[in-house]
Legacy VTK file of the C-alpha trace (Angstrom):
# vtk DataFile Version 3.0
C-alpha trace
ASCII
DATASET POLYDATA
POINTS 754 float
2.560 19.318 -10.522
0.508 16.137 -10.368
-2.464 14.394 -11.655
-4.998 13.244 -8.979
-8.482 13.307 -10.932
-10.907 10.695 -10.793
-11.313 8.734 -14.028
-13.989 9.920 -16.175
-16.143 8.557 -19.314
-15.641 5.410 -18.080
-16.878 2.415 -20.826
-16.696 -0.715 -18.707
-17.331 -4.053 -20.554
-16.337 -7.592 -19.338
-13.741 -10.015 -21.194
-15.528 -13.137 -20.782
-13.784 -15.926 -21.822
-10.194 -14.714 -21.850
-8.191 -17.836 -20.976
-11.616 -18.901 -19.254
-11.548 -15.913 -16.724
-13.720 -13.210 -16.810
-11.683 -9.667 -16.124
-12.606 -6.129 -16.288
-11.151 -4.220 -18.718
-11.136 -0.674 -19.437
-11.096 0.911 -23.166
-8.015 3.204 -23.057
-9.285 5.033 -26.038
-12.524 6.252 -24.026
-11.297 5.786 -20.478
-8.616 8.244 -20.707
-8.966 11.400 -18.577
-7.940 14.002 -21.043
-6.760 17.747 -19.888
-10.233 19.144 -20.893
-11.756 16.880 -18.482
-9.412 18.016 -15.723
-8.062 20.882 -14.294
-5.197 22.571 -16.133
-1.956 20.306 -16.109
1.427 21.625 -16.784
4.231 19.419 -16.096
6.552 20.625 -12.984
9.868 22.118 -13.372
11.911 18.985 -13.023
9.595 16.628 -14.976
9.613 19.266 -17.707
13.660 19.524 -17.901
13.760 15.565 -18.187
11.024 15.573 -20.993
13.251 17.999 -23.045
16.278 15.709 -22.001
16.056 12.306 -21.655
12.787 11.801 -21.726
12.001 13.921 -24.804
11.252 10.509 -26.855
9.309 9.050 -24.197
6.037 10.493 -23.335
4.187 7.927 -21.363
4.787 5.328 -18.532
2.807 2.275 -17.202
2.523 1.537 -13.646
0.829 -0.974 -11.467
-1.681 0.084 -8.562
-2.522 -2.292 -5.635
-2.840 -2.676 -1.868
0.589 -2.490 -0.380
1.483 -5.625 1.411
1.865 -5.163 5.483
4.395 -8.147 6.599
8.069 -8.667 5.378
8.991 -7.425 2.243
8.397 -10.667 0.618
5.237 -11.282 1.595
3.175 -9.751 -1.016
1.505 -12.977 -2.432
0.109 -16.251 -1.545
-0.600 -17.660 2.067
0.245 -18.643 5.479
1.073 -21.864 6.785
-0.965 -21.293 9.663
-2.507 -18.438 11.904
0.498 -17.623 13.595
1.510 -14.966 11.262
1.305 -11.410 11.668
-1.289 -9.658 14.150
-4.963 -9.701 13.219
-4.782 -5.964 12.192
-2.398 -6.676 9.544
-3.940 -9.250 7.936
-6.041 -9.316 5.059
-8.459 -12.262 5.889
-8.674 -15.661 4.830
-7.248 -17.252 1.611
-9.337 -18.690 -0.866
-9.580 -22.035 1.079
-11.336 -20.314 3.846
-8.963 -21.464 6.328
-5.403 -19.827 5.828
-4.378 -16.654 6.169
-3.422 -14.558 3.159
-0.478 -12.136 2.311
-2.330 -9.487 -0.317
-5.193 -7.307 -0.520
-7.925 -6.813 -2.996
-7.709 -4.107 -5.539
-5.930 -3.936 -8.334
-5.146 -1.554 -11.616
-2.595 -1.287 -14.574
-2.523 2.207 -15.814
-0.758 4.220 -18.427
0.112 7.851 -18.027
1.425 10.464 -20.454
3.925 12.683 -18.376
2.937 15.723 -20.935
-0.826 16.001 -20.605
-1.563 14.278 -17.391
-3.766 12.003 -19.343
-4.311 8.699 -17.560
-5.662 5.320 -19.049
-6.587 2.379 -17.401
-5.585 -0.456 -19.159
-7.270 -3.007 -16.852
-9.318 -2.609 -13.375
-10.010 -5.460 -10.782
-11.150 -4.142 -7.663
-10.867 -7.365 -5.878
-7.948 -8.712 -7.983
-4.494 -7.754 -7.857
-2.048 -6.640 -10.732
1.673 -6.095 -10.031
5.265 -6.219 -11.926
4.417 -4.562 -15.269
7.614 -4.695 -18.113
7.027 -3.039 -21.485
8.103 -5.528 -24.467
11.232 -4.635 -26.391
8.757 -3.458 -29.254
6.791 -1.072 -26.887
3.747 -2.569 -27.865
2.276 -4.846 -25.261
3.055 -5.086 -21.311
3.967 -8.187 -19.481
2.405 -8.564 -15.645
1.190 -10.558 -13.360
-2.292 -10.753 -12.667
-4.607 -12.396 -9.869
-8.313 -11.935 -10.948
-10.819 -11.264 -8.365
-12.582 -14.299 -6.291
-9.056 -16.533 -6.759
-5.783 -16.652 -4.678
-2.923 -16.855 -7.366
-0.936 -14.469 -9.706
-0.151 -15.751 -13.066
1.479 -14.000 -15.880
-0.421 -12.077 -18.517
0.251 -9.831 -21.489
-1.766 -6.679 -22.675
-1.646 -4.391 -25.666
-0.526 -1.103 -24.606
-4.412 0.031 -25.877
-5.901 -2.314 -23.446
-6.931 -5.162 -25.665
-5.468 -8.549 -26.086
-5.422 -9.366 -22.580
-3.985 -12.980 -22.463
-3.030 -15.312 -19.811
0.511 -17.200 -20.395
0.844 -19.058 -17.051
-1.641 -21.007 -14.685
-1.609 -23.933 -12.104
-2.163 -23.571 -8.181
1.208 -21.398 -7.486
1.823 -17.842 -7.791
3.997 -16.479 -10.586
5.203 -12.928 -10.311
7.835 -10.287 -10.993
8.212 -11.057 -14.755
10.873 -9.612 -17.395
11.072 -10.318 -21.038
14.467 -12.384 -22.105
16.154 -11.872 -25.430
15.927 -15.018 -26.572
12.343 -14.638 -26.454
11.628 -16.585 -23.488
10.532 -14.856 -19.786
12.205 -15.235 -16.363
10.187 -14.633 -13.325
9.718 -15.632 -9.563
7.397 -18.381 -8.678
6.301 -20.357 -5.560
6.275 -23.470 -7.976
9.258 -24.527 -5.665
6.827 -25.530 -2.996
8.680 -24.340 0.120
8.051 -22.135 2.642
10.262 -19.245 4.347
13.221 -20.737 7.099
12.062 -17.982 9.458
8.553 -17.507 8.413
5.189 -18.756 7.836
4.854 -17.557 4.294
5.881 -19.178 0.781
9.194 -18.802 -1.114
9.441 -17.781 -4.710
12.552 -18.782 -6.697
13.340 -18.277 -10.539
11.962 -19.912 -13.441
11.931 -18.996 -16.929
9.277 -20.343 -19.759
8.491 -19.607 -23.417
6.688 -16.495 -24.535
3.716 -18.503 -24.479
3.941 -19.505 -20.828
5.044 -23.252 -22.384
8.142 -25.061 -21.227
8.479 -23.799 -17.260
11.574 -24.930 -15.782
13.530 -23.914 -12.722
16.385 -22.090 -12.204
17.425 -21.671 -8.994
16.931 -24.156 -6.126
17.631 -21.483 -3.555
15.844 -22.277 0.002
14.660 -18.750 0.295
13.631 -16.012 -1.969
15.376 -15.045 -5.319
13.073 -12.016 -6.470
12.966 -9.085 -8.749
15.102 -10.343 -11.634
16.095 -7.829 -14.607
18.132 -8.489 -17.589
21.565 -6.560 -17.740
22.975 -5.325 -21.157
25.186 -8.462 -21.567
22.148 -10.887 -21.200
22.666 -11.999 -17.748
19.818 -11.753 -15.098
20.296 -9.396 -12.486
18.350 -10.392 -9.274
18.273 -10.552 -5.356
19.314 -13.370 -3.355
18.217 -14.314 0.115
20.289 -16.884 1.715
21.900 -18.028 5.343
24.212 -20.993 5.239
25.334 -21.158 9.162
25.143 -17.136 9.296
22.262 -14.828 9.866
18.865 -15.100 8.498
18.180 -11.193 8.191
21.211 -9.789 6.706
22.027 -11.187 3.725
20.142 -10.372 1.127
22.234 -9.084 -2.308
22.506 -8.765 -5.656
23.495 -12.112 -7.736
23.620 -12.873 -11.683
22.387 -15.592 -13.376
22.377 -16.587 -16.891
19.323 -16.906 -18.884
19.168 -20.716 -18.884
20.253 -21.223 -15.143
23.953 -21.610 -15.524
26.697 -19.289 -13.724
25.066 -18.099 -10.707
27.534 -15.807 -9.253
27.580 -12.510 -6.601
27.182 -9.562 -8.458
27.623 -7.122 -4.834
27.176 -7.138 -1.718
27.203 -10.820 -0.138
30.001 -10.475 2.279
28.586 -7.670 4.234
24.950 -7.845 5.672
22.375 -5.145 7.139
20.995 -3.889 3.225
18.169 -5.747 1.444
19.269 -5.054 -1.940
16.437 -5.101 -4.530
14.530 -4.421 -7.841
17.976 -3.804 -9.446
18.090 -2.758 -12.981
20.691 -1.197 -15.391
21.215 2.243 -16.087
21.096 2.912 -19.635
24.282 4.257 -21.196
26.594 2.995 -18.662
27.585 -0.292 -16.620
25.740 0.676 -13.203
22.818 -0.333 -11.596
20.118 1.162 -9.659
18.314 -0.618 -6.562
16.288 -0.091 -3.847
18.641 -0.454 -0.486
15.944 -1.415 1.571
17.354 -0.800 5.495
17.870 -3.962 7.569
16.275 -6.892 7.008
13.977 -5.157 4.597
10.635 -3.310 4.282
7.344 -4.116 3.397
6.654 -3.705 -0.322
10.849 -3.156 -0.705
10.980 0.460 0.553
14.150 2.040 1.088
16.765 4.421 0.152
17.233 4.537 -3.907
21.350 3.858 -4.665
23.486 3.353 -7.841
26.245 0.227 -7.745
29.180 0.627 -9.848
30.244 -3.339 -10.435
33.966 -2.158 -11.560
35.043 -2.142 -7.750
33.846 -5.250 -7.170
31.670 -7.249 -5.136
32.549 -6.497 -1.927
33.975 -2.813 -2.142
31.737 -0.585 -0.262
32.923 2.536 -2.751
30.760 0.569 -5.469
27.229 1.872 -3.975
26.240 5.319 -3.813
22.890 6.609 -2.137
20.991 9.228 -4.081
17.518 9.624 -2.575
17.605 12.013 0.306
15.633 11.684 3.689
13.882 8.753 4.541
13.670 5.238 3.336
10.440 5.764 1.275
11.104 4.904 -1.879
11.100 1.476 -4.371
10.719 0.350 -7.375
13.528 2.735 -9.107
13.847 2.871 -12.986
16.518 4.635 -14.471
15.944 6.234 -17.695
19.688 7.415 -17.517
21.950 8.438 -14.419
20.125 11.753 -14.176
16.553 10.495 -14.569
14.865 8.190 -12.761
10.887 6.963 -11.935
10.087 5.983 -8.588
7.312 5.085 -6.651
6.373 5.639 -2.949
3.138 5.554 -0.912
2.360 9.086 -2.190
2.501 8.343 -5.839
4.860 8.214 -8.985
7.412 10.334 -8.675
10.546 11.434 -10.811
13.931 11.566 -9.250
17.246 13.275 -10.700
20.823 11.948 -10.070
21.056 14.014 -6.800
18.145 13.046 -5.283
15.850 15.946 -6.101
12.199 14.500 -6.737
8.850 15.821 -8.222
5.739 13.927 -7.979
3.990 13.484 -11.221
0.751 11.253 -10.218
-1.042 10.506 -6.893
-4.223 8.634 -6.683
-7.404 10.252 -6.030
-8.420 9.741 -2.375
-11.416 7.149 -3.263
-8.441 4.715 -3.883
-6.762 5.337 -0.702
-6.343 2.036 0.290
-4.097 1.432 -3.103
-0.842 2.614 -3.688
1.193 3.093 -6.994
4.014 0.794 -7.814
6.492 -0.200 -10.571
6.585 2.596 -12.861
8.004 1.740 -16.167
8.811 3.870 -19.517
6.502 2.888 -22.187
8.720 2.889 -25.326
10.737 0.480 -27.372
14.373 -0.745 -26.534
16.671 -2.910 -27.923
16.913 -6.459 -26.853
19.968 -7.546 -24.842
22.816 -9.916 -26.040
21.916 -13.466 -26.356
23.211 -16.274 -24.669
23.609 -19.654 -26.084
22.563 -22.124 -23.456
24.817 -24.582 -21.855
22.128 -26.862 -20.086
21.805 -30.602 -20.852
18.017 -31.583 -19.409
19.009 -35.307 -19.818
21.794 -35.347 -17.417
21.224 -35.612 -13.486
24.411 -33.822 -12.340
26.847 -30.913 -13.305
30.596 -30.615 -12.748
32.448 -28.479 -10.401
36.142 -27.518 -10.657
38.363 -25.852 -7.899
41.572 -24.414 -9.132
43.505 -23.774 -5.981
41.530 -24.258 -2.321
44.974 -22.572 -0.942
44.438 -19.151 -2.963
42.030 -16.991 -1.400
41.100 -14.469 1.783
42.036 -16.190 5.165
43.715 -18.948 4.053
47.277 -17.659 4.863
47.523 -19.979 8.271
46.632 -23.142 6.219
49.598 -24.909 4.422
49.701 -26.432 1.579
48.855 -30.181 1.762
46.932 -29.771 5.067
43.551 -30.334 3.058
42.807 -33.851 1.691
39.033 -33.682 0.692
36.096 -31.346 0.587
32.794 -32.556 2.564
29.816 -31.745 0.360
26.724 -30.800 2.154
23.357 -30.151 0.695
20.931 -27.563 2.264
17.534 -28.760 2.209
14.456 -26.693 1.428
11.467 -26.098 4.122
8.521 -27.695 2.443
6.250 -25.883 5.655
7.191 -23.842 8.321
4.879 -23.658 11.709
7.135 -22.020 14.242
8.214 -18.728 12.059
11.634 -19.229 13.823
14.660 -22.143 14.358
12.392 -24.083 16.201
12.103 -27.300 15.966
15.487 -27.298 14.081
18.053 -25.934 16.293
18.466 -24.115 19.888
20.161 -20.881 18.526
21.729 -22.211 15.424
20.583 -22.841 12.087
16.996 -22.679 10.635
17.754 -24.997 8.132
18.570 -28.998 7.583
21.301 -30.297 5.735
22.511 -33.282 4.867
25.873 -34.814 4.015
26.252 -36.020 0.275
29.828 -37.472 0.562
33.600 -36.587 -0.037
35.628 -35.573 -2.826
39.229 -35.514 -2.847
41.406 -32.510 -3.425
44.998 -33.053 -5.054
48.285 -32.009 -3.749
48.377 -29.137 -5.873
45.094 -27.936 -4.225
42.677 -28.430 -6.984
39.331 -30.777 -7.093
37.089 -31.730 -10.293
33.918 -33.498 -9.488
30.266 -34.168 -10.188
27.341 -32.823 -8.212
23.966 -33.257 -8.421
22.252 -30.747 -10.269
19.468 -28.096 -9.121
20.650 -28.760 -5.431
22.046 -26.369 -3.222
25.432 -27.588 -2.147
28.316 -26.103 -0.069
31.377 -27.356 1.248
33.815 -28.057 4.094
37.609 -28.265 3.712
38.957 -31.335 5.720
42.290 -32.470 6.975
43.272 -35.915 7.588
41.639 -36.511 10.401
37.883 -35.455 9.010
38.529 -32.213 11.191
37.047 -29.386 9.502
39.720 -26.684 8.101
37.475 -23.948 5.958
33.914 -24.250 5.639
31.766 -22.338 2.948
28.816 -20.131 4.290
26.682 -19.747 0.858
25.865 -22.334 -1.646
26.280 -23.000 -5.159
24.085 -24.654 -7.715
24.745 -26.395 -11.024
22.213 -26.793 -13.728
22.334 -30.426 -15.667
25.050 -30.937 -17.761
26.792 -27.274 -16.338
30.562 -27.342 -15.757
31.338 -24.369 -13.453
34.014 -23.583 -10.715
35.779 -21.270 -8.550
39.674 -19.851 -8.347
40.144 -20.739 -4.643
38.534 -20.535 -1.349
36.762 -17.031 -0.868
38.845 -15.755 -3.209
38.736 -11.964 -4.282
35.915 -12.008 -7.518
38.210 -9.311 -9.167
41.347 -11.479 -9.382
42.131 -14.869 -11.532
44.581 -16.923 -9.990
48.367 -16.796 -10.955
49.677 -18.903 -13.437
51.345 -21.315 -11.215
47.739 -22.352 -10.036
46.422 -23.270 -13.520
49.035 -26.139 -14.040
47.385 -29.132 -11.966
43.922 -28.078 -13.515
45.039 -28.034 -17.216
47.901 -30.178 -17.426
45.618 -33.198 -18.131
43.213 -32.267 -20.744
41.451 -35.429 -20.292
40.776 -35.179 -16.540
37.508 -36.664 -15.649
35.436 -35.269 -12.849
35.119 -37.806 -9.739
32.103 -38.800 -8.081
31.041 -37.794 -4.642
31.536 -41.118 -2.216
29.290 -41.400 0.617
30.652 -41.926 3.908
29.795 -45.398 5.061
27.215 -45.710 8.028
26.295 -42.208 8.077
22.504 -41.880 7.619
21.642 -38.114 6.723
20.095 -35.541 7.986
21.042 -36.757 11.118
18.169 -38.167 13.851
19.354 -37.007 17.417
17.614 -39.922 19.056
18.586 -42.492 16.611
21.911 -41.428 15.942
23.524 -39.148 18.611
21.993 -39.922 21.945
23.072 -43.573 21.736
26.909 -42.412 21.283
26.279 -40.316 24.864
24.401 -43.160 26.216
27.487 -45.042 25.845
30.318 -42.625 26.561
28.659 -39.811 28.773
25.821 -40.578 30.777
27.141 -42.822 33.412
28.377 -39.402 34.861
26.439 -36.859 33.390
22.982 -38.034 34.521
20.256 -36.499 37.057
21.458 -38.649 39.859
25.168 -38.233 39.405
25.104 -34.710 37.710
28.482 -34.429 37.333
29.903 -30.760 36.525
25.967 -30.365 36.845
25.652 -31.312 33.051
22.676 -33.880 31.948
23.613 -35.608 28.911
20.313 -38.170 29.168
17.805 -38.670 26.553
15.168 -37.479 29.032
12.401 -35.107 27.107
12.021 -31.522 28.119
9.038 -29.287 26.413
11.062 -28.588 23.331
14.521 -30.295 23.234
16.396 -33.374 25.202
18.066 -32.655 28.131
21.463 -33.818 26.416
20.808 -31.360 23.509
19.447 -28.501 25.478
22.857 -28.825 27.654
24.936 -28.989 24.696
23.736 -25.619 23.513
23.872 -24.032 26.837
27.301 -25.149 27.573
28.235 -24.127 24.095
30.035 -27.851 23.066
29.389 -27.041 19.559
30.389 -24.469 17.321
28.131 -23.807 14.455
28.207 -20.221 13.696
25.615 -19.244 16.156
23.482 -17.427 13.516
25.963 -14.572 13.438
25.937 -11.912 10.670
29.528 -12.814 9.166
31.210 -15.340 7.151
34.081 -16.362 5.802
35.799 -17.096 9.211
39.521 -17.949 10.120
40.454 -21.536 9.560
39.438 -23.873 12.151
36.957 -21.581 13.979
33.789 -23.256 12.776
32.744 -27.112 12.893
34.616 -30.061 14.285
37.756 -28.297 14.668
36.206 -25.689 17.057
33.898 -27.983 18.866
34.453 -28.665 22.388
32.736 -32.032 22.221
35.141 -33.376 19.850
38.067 -32.565 22.751
35.988 -34.497 25.222
35.624 -37.734 23.498
39.691 -37.734 22.517
40.175 -39.619 25.447
41.549 -36.773 27.562
38.060 -36.310 29.475
37.892 -38.971 31.766
39.096 -41.711 29.220
35.755 -40.830 27.003
36.717 -42.283 23.760
35.267 -43.693 20.548
36.572 -46.993 20.110
39.103 -47.699 17.549
38.158 -51.301 16.825
36.411 -52.352 13.149
33.192 -52.720 14.389
30.499 -51.342 12.566
28.591 -49.275 15.378
32.448 -47.691 16.012
33.041 -46.541 12.582
29.216 -45.557 12.117
29.835 -43.496 15.496
33.059 -41.742 14.297
31.559 -40.864 11.204
28.505 -39.225 13.004
30.887 -37.335 15.734
33.075 -35.689 12.869
30.762 -35.267 10.000
27.548 -34.268 12.108
29.717 -31.326 13.567
30.428 -30.172 10.013
26.872 -29.823 9.241
27.404 -26.621 12.043
24.361 -27.567 13.440
22.443 -30.142 15.803
19.093 -29.682 13.804
18.312 -32.646 15.928
15.091 -32.018 17.658
13.343 -31.324 14.240
12.091 -33.035 11.361
11.965 -36.876 11.985
14.186 -36.053 15.387
11.076 -34.404 16.891
9.047 -37.576 17.669
12.161 -38.912 19.783
13.101 -35.624 21.917
9.700 -34.260 23.188
9.894 -31.345 21.220
7.937 -29.391 18.413
4.258 -29.360 17.501
4.457 -32.958 16.531
5.016 -34.217 20.118
3.207 -31.572 22.342
-0.593 -31.166 21.846
-1.663 -28.428 20.362
-2.924 -26.773 23.675
-0.073 -27.520 25.340
-1.579 -29.628 27.652
0.822 -32.816 27.590
2.752 -34.369 25.154
0.905 -36.375 22.315
1.573 -40.163 23.196
4.328 -41.247 20.539
4.478 -45.077 21.349
7.995 -44.666 23.462
8.113 -46.546 26.446
7.940 -44.384 29.847
11.572 -43.544 31.148
12.504 -45.911 34.136
12.414 -42.737 36.407
8.477 -42.971 35.677
6.463 -40.532 33.628
4.414 -38.042 35.857
0.583 -38.075 34.992
-0.231 -36.088 31.729
-3.472 -34.731 33.657
-1.383 -33.518 36.550
1.081 -31.129 34.375
1.153 -28.500 31.469
3.929 -28.510 28.956
4.773 -25.189 27.698
4.556 -24.953 23.855
7.781 -22.864 23.735
10.738 -22.959 25.910
10.288 -18.747 26.130
7.422 -16.693 27.103
4.468 -15.898 24.678
5.172 -18.705 22.376
8.506 -16.711 21.211
11.496 -18.504 19.580
13.503 -20.282 22.364
16.205 -18.278 23.944
18.149 -18.043 20.720
18.541 -14.186 20.657
20.219 -14.847 24.438
23.788 -15.357 22.959
26.781 -14.615 25.072
29.715 -12.925 23.792
31.538 -16.013 24.106
29.099 -18.096 21.901
27.180 -19.760 24.654
23.404 -19.162 25.080
21.696 -17.851 28.226
19.601 -20.493 30.589
16.191 -20.347 29.815
15.120 -20.470 33.123
16.676 -21.930 36.663
18.622 -24.998 35.915
16.838 -26.020 32.352
13.528 -26.847 31.160
10.945 -29.154 32.469
11.447 -32.918 31.977
8.710 -34.853 30.772
10.215 -38.421 30.264
10.269 -38.511 34.037
9.225 -37.295 37.324
10.446 -33.973 37.639
9.286 -30.989 40.210
10.169 -28.561 37.835
7.082 -29.748 35.433
5.040 -26.566 35.722
4.634 -23.321 33.272
7.649 -21.631 32.744
8.170 -18.811 35.162
11.044 -16.417 36.254
13.558 -14.664 34.834
16.645 -15.739 32.224
20.101 -16.453 33.954
23.509 -16.608 32.414
25.564 -19.708 32.567
LINES 1 755
754 0 1 2 3 4 5 6 7 8 9 10 11 12 13 14 15 16 17 18 19 20 21 22 23 24 25 26 27 28 29 30 31 32 33 34 35 36 37 38 39 40 41 42 43 44 45 46 47 48 49 50 51 52 53 54 55 56 57 58 59 60 61 62 63 64 65 66 67 68 69 70 71 72 73 74 75 76 77 78 79 80 81 82 83 84 85 86 87 88 89 90 91 92 93 94 95 96 97 98 99 100 101 102 103 104 105 106 107 108 109 110 111 112 113 114 115 116 117 118 119 120 121 122 123 124 125 126 127 128 129 130 131 132 133 134 135 136 137 138 139 140 141 142 143 144 145 146 147 148 149 150 151 152 153 154 155 156 157 158 159 160 161 162 163 164 165 166 167 168 169 170 171 172 173 174 175 176 177 178 179 180 181 182 183 184 185 186 187 188 189 190 191 192 193 194 195 196 197 198 199 200 201 202 203 204 205 206 207 208 209 210 211 212 213 214 215 216 217 218 219 220 221 222 223 224 225 226 227 228 229 230 231 232 233 234 235 236 237 238 239 240 241 242 243 244 245 246 247 248 249 250 251 252 253 254 255 256 257 258 259 260 261 262 263 264 265 266 267 268 269 270 271 272 273 274 275 276 277 278 279 280 281 282 283 284 285 286 287 288 289 290 291 292 293 294 295 296 297 298 299 300 301 302 303 304 305 306 307 308 309 310 311 312 313 314 315 316 317 318 319 320 321 322 323 324 325 326 327 328 329 330 331 332 333 334 335 336 337 338 339 340 341 342 343 344 345 346 347 348 349 350 351 352 353 354 355 356 357 358 359 360 361 362 363 364 365 366 367 368 369 370 371 372 373 374 375 376 377 378 379 380 381 382 383 384 385 386 387 388 389 390 391 392 393 394 395 396 397 398 399 400 401 402 403 404 405 406 407 408 409 410 411 412 413 414 415 416 417 418 419 420 421 422 423 424 425 426 427 428 429 430 431 432 433 434 435 436 437 438 439 440 441 442 443 444 445 446 447 448 449 450 451 452 453 454 455 456 457 458 459 460 461 462 463 464 465 466 467 468 469 470 471 472 473 474 475 476 477 478 479 480 481 482 483 484 485 486 487 488 489 490 491 492 493 494 495 496 497 498 499 500 501 502 503 504 505 506 507 508 509 510 511 512 513 514 515 516 517 518 519 520 521 522 523 524 525 526 527 528 529 530 531 532 533 534 535 536 537 538 539 540 541 542 543 544 545 546 547 548 549 550 551 552 553 554 555 556 557 558 559 560 561 562 563 564 565 566 567 568 569 570 571 572 573 574 575 576 577 578 579 580 581 582 583 584 585 586 587 588 589 590 591 592 593 594 595 596 597 598 599 600 601 602 603 604 605 606 607 608 609 610 611 612 613 614 615 616 617 618 619 620 621 622 623 624 625 626 627 628 629 630 631 632 633 634 635 636 637 638 639 640 641 642 643 644 645 646 647 648 649 650 651 652 653 654 655 656 657 658 659 660 661 662 663 664 665 666 667 668 669 670 671 672 673 674 675 676 677 678 679 680 681 682 683 684 685 686 687 688 689 690 691 692 693 694 695 696 697 698 699 700 701 702 703 704 705 706 707 708 709 710 711 712 713 714 715 716 717 718 719 720 721 722 723 724 725 726 727 728 729 730 731 732 733 734 735 736 737 738 739 740 741 742 743 744 745 746 747 748 749 750 751 752 753
């Protein structure tokens, strides 16, 4: 049985001057649709059984009603960076600036439903606004939620009493605040676009974790992720469970799994799933009376509004054991926003309405919107009742400090390290993954061709002791990752995730990709604990290395000095052109390095924890071609600064796992990206560089493609070959625009394998 009747006896009044924003609020006492006002209501058999069991002390629920998102699972707030977003039929029109496309629709409502009587009360109704993410306070007397008042473009945090009175705005500003949850210490955790970054592979804004006090003050960033951290919820032990989406030199569409963090931002740790891809695990919440959680397992890269299968995760198996997960929903992946009353009783939502679901996946509809509200859907049902506070965790943050500390007990202890001999690792290269402040391509252009979506910079190195331990300082609130280096500064093992420390935090790991369910042997603790006064060492910068690298500034001069004499369009030895001539999006040398697979950067593949020396400089063909064995091509060993700088570039830039050298600051010298090409594609913009000696063809006589693949799609990065190379875009490469080239015409023809 379900309630599908329109609201009656509505008393509408305006709360003008509630935090300066007029909002339409409906009195729950008068606006309730009673059983007498509607057809006879009786709970269905499944709901009735639950009301006599796990819901016997819980008559009511609250839920949100709003227009569902139509794009990726993360696009249901904010705006797009440009007009390259989803097709027009998927768009919601213009943002409040009158220019940008927006990721949300108009219409929002916060509702309260009595499961026994079918009585519905509307606590807040805004036909041109948005309402989302309710959570009931510990005392059961008020609701925290995200609200975008009609006529505005930004969600902020609000509270309202359960009788519809006392609407109070908590946060403000130009950025969105969403998905709030009460903290046991009196604060609030939430997701926010205050981080001012865009999705690394799309046109929309990112939300990462923040916290504030109960009144919205003292807002502080908890997460430095480049991409989304979302749907936070507090576990019984006081940690925050959330979904973290990341890709450090691995697939951008496979890794969005469950992580935990302490309420002060310390102790970020994988909870489940980060070692395998293909599921977006969202909206996870604890199951009362157990140590398990329920979550939406949204297939693949995730579906709009987190639609997926309802699954239970048992952390007792550890974060990498697939036995930990059990799908309970049946049929298609249409469910979202699971809320556990017990392991036998769940509230869930779908496009049809609000349902109850038992532990075997049997469902029953309990509320459905009237047909007049067909443009909206129900979201986020929660039980309306008091609940105990979780454990309060004392803070470990010292905001006066600029750094934190990381320790490594034994780098030789871990998975996939059997072939690494003790003493082989001499240092760690410390890298920082940089956020993307804006994104206009929706792909990896103009960062890389078939590799990474993000820029990284080298911070420096720290020593690894003979016993495998390390203890060092890192800048706080940065996304850092590491590469284990040998005595020649070549890569042995690399990290394909990132870690963040809070100011003043000390954190660490047992080994290199060790099992999270294990501690290190007692012998491994000896070196770390022997000296109680051991001090962390600072990161040592690398002399002469500017980072992030700039391809025409840093790399092309090395090729000009050692390679271009043979590999140019005139001699064309090996049919390889390593000149800096500009093509439509990358230089000739950059394109050919990717074409012939001269570097080993992970290739955007859906796995990590690779075997030693299979990624980075040790696996790079380029490093072997400049060791003197290839026609005496070798970097000098003298003490000239330029040669020391070249050696540092060739070794450590390769550790970045990418040649992200046609984007960002490099674009102006390569000839790619929207900064160099005119918006219409009619010739390159004059960047002040002198023409190539070969002569620059008159701009009026040529059309330059804005992308190296048809219809402006990503530049061939889906055409990876089994051996790691890329498919050639067309013929011998791409049109050159820095010298006369008969191939300078609109791209035609089919792709060919190298």
